[in-house]
N, C-alpha and C positions, 0 to 999 in steps of 0.2 A: 902819065902812065895810063894805058888803055884799059877800058872797063873789063875786057876779057882777062887781062893779066891780073887785075885786082881780084876778080872772082876766082881765078885759079889759085891765087895766094891764100884767099880765105879758105878754100877747100883744103889746101895743103896744111895750113895751120890747124884746122879742125881735125884732120887725120892724125896730126902729130899728137894732139891731146889723147886720142883714142889708142893709138899704137905705141905711145910713150917712146917716140923716136924723133929726134930733132931733124929739122930741115936745114938746107944751106941758107946762109944769110940772105935776106931779101935785098939788102943793099948791094949785094954782089950779083945776084941773079937778075935783079931789076934796078940797074943803076939810075934809071929815070924816076924812081919812086921818091916823091917828095913828102914833106910832113903831112900835107893835106891828104895825099894818097894813103899814107900810113894810118891816119885816123879813120879814113873811109874803110880800110881793111879791118881795123879793129871793130868798127860799128857793124860791118857785115857779119862778123862772128857773133857779136852781141845780139843782133837781130835773129840769127838762127837759134841761139840759145833760148831767147825769150819765146820764140815760136815753139820750142820744145818743152816749155813750161817752167824754165828757170826764172827766178825773180831777182832783180837788181836790188841790193840792200844798201849800196853806197858806192863810193869812189875812193881811189887811192891816188896820191901824188907821188911820183917817183923822181929819183935823181935830184933831190933838193939839198943834199949836203955836199960839201967839197969832197969828202971822202968817197961818196958814191960816184960823183961825176969823174973823179980821177980814176976810180976803179974801172969804169966802163967807157972812159974816153969821150964824154959828152960835156956840153956846156950850158944846158938848160933843162928845166923839169919836163916831165910828161905826166899823163894821167891815164888811168884805166878804170874798169868797172869791177865792183865787188858783188858777187852773187851770194844769196842766202846759204847755198850748199857749200860755200867755201869756209864757213865759220866753224871753229872747233872750240870745245869747252876747255878751260884752263886745266892743264895737267891730264887731259884725256889722251888715250893712245891715238896716234895719227899714223895710218899706214903709209910707209915710205914708198910703197909700190904705186901710189897715186901720182907720183912725180917722176920727172926725168933726172934732173940734177938740182935738187932743192937747196936753197940758202935761206937764212933767217935774218930778220932785221928788227930791232926794237924801236917802237914808235909810240908817241903820245897821241892816242886816237881821240877823235871828237865824235860826240853824238849831238845832232842838231834838234833844237826844240821848235824850230820854225823853218820855213823855206828860206833859201838864200839864193837870190837871183841877181846875177851881174848882167852887163859889165858896170863899172863905176863904183864897185864896193870898196870900203876901207876896212881897216882892222877893227874899228869901232863897230861897224856893221856885223863883222864876224863874231865879235865877243857877244853881242846881243843875241845871236842865233845859236850859240853853243849851250846845250843843256848840261853836258858833262864832259870831263876829260878822263880817259881811261888808259891805263898802261896796256900795251899790246905787243904781240910778236907777229910780224907779217912773214908769211912763207912766200918766197918768190921762186919762180922756176922759169926756164927758158925752153920754148919750143924751137929755138934756133940752136943748132948743134954746137956743143962745147962753149956756150955762152959767148960766141963770137959776134957780138952785137954792137951796133951803133944806135943812134937815136931813132932812126927810121925803123930798125928792126924791133926794138923794144916797144915802140908805140903800136906797131902793127900787131904785136904779140900781147895786146891788152896790158901793156906796161909790165910784163913779166909777172902778172898776178897769179897766185896759186892758192893761198889760204890765209886765214887770220885766226889768231887766238887772242881773245879779249880777256883782260883781267877781271877780277871780282869786285874791285874797289873803284869808286868813281868820286870825283870832286867837281864842284862848280869851277868854272874857268877863273873866277876871281879868288878862289881858295888855294891856288897854286901859282908860284912864280915859274911859269912854264919856260921862260927863256933860260933861267939858271938851274932849273930842275935837272938833277943828274940821273943817269942810268948806267948800270953795270951789267954786262952780258956775260954769262958763264956757260961753258959747254962741258958737260961731264965733270963739273966741279972746278974747272980752270977758267980764269978770266980771259975772254977772247975779244972784248971790246968795251969801250967806255965812251960816254958822250953826254952832252947837255942839250936841252931843247933848242937853245940858240944856234946849234949846228945846222938846223933846218931853216935855211933862208933868213937867219937872224931871229926867227921865231916861228914855231909851227903855225901860228895864226896867219902869218903872211902866206904860207903855203895854202891854207884854206881860202884866203882871199884870191890868190892866183887861180886856184881851181874854179871857184865860183864865177870869177870874171871870164875865164877861158870858156867855161861851159855856156855862160851867158851870151858870149859872142856867137855861139852855135845854136842859140835858141833853146837851151836846156837849163834847168835850175836844179839845185840840190833840194831834196824834199825834207819835210819834217820827219824826224826819226832816222835820217840817213846817218850811216857811219862813214867817217872820213879818216883815212890814214894819210897824214901830211908828209911823211917821209922819215927815213931812218936817221938816228942820231950818230950812227957809226957805220963802218963798212960791213957789208953782208958777210955772213959766215956759212960755209958749206955744211950740210948735215946729211946723215944717212941713217938707215935702220940701226937701232941700238943707242942713238944719241939722245941726250936730254939737255935741253937748253933752257936757261932761266934768265929772265930780264928783271932786275931789281930796280924799281922806280921810286924808291924811298917812300914818301908819304902815300903814293899810289899802290904800294905793295909790290908783290912779285907776280910774274906770269911765267908759266912753264909750258914748253912744247916738247912732247915726248914722242919720239918716232920709233915705230915698231915694224 
């Protein structure tokens, strides 16, 4: 994919954020766009945002569960950047107008106590770096019209990142059986999804390892204090103004995203 086409795609995605209007799938308009090109497009946007004063607070791993891979027709994870202004307080009102076609996903989030730099990391390394596990709801959104995305599209679109609601309770990584920990997602009082931590690559910790090793290959590390979303335990659920979604993480308590 030529540099001019990459720059034009960066501009188009940035306009989509502002105008709240999706663009045609990148995989269709630029069939020569590969995964490396897609990550370059993502980083092009990240660079613009950082120049504008936004701060990277962490990363997300997407497409880690079979449910999400089936839903979007892909066969491997991806990652995106989380910015400080994407975080919302538990049960605080979230303006639905900030998004195009939002969906929510419940995730066992990690906060790191030390840097984590790959490649070559193991789950043991990840456990040592985790300060706390927190229940969370990720808000995903697509700047690609009608969610008609493949892996290239979602990577270029910052892994469909849009927002994060962190819970109020946290546990040490050794205080929770994260593989078997259950989560129930309700929307307006009705159950719309269930899952366990093991739905995420067998363990959310494996997603953390995948992310750190992938970033390490690119010369980047996860910083102390970074928030990492390892992936959803169930399929994403669409939301709109007036919806209230709660994820019950058992010993980690509940997390609510309320859209207005």
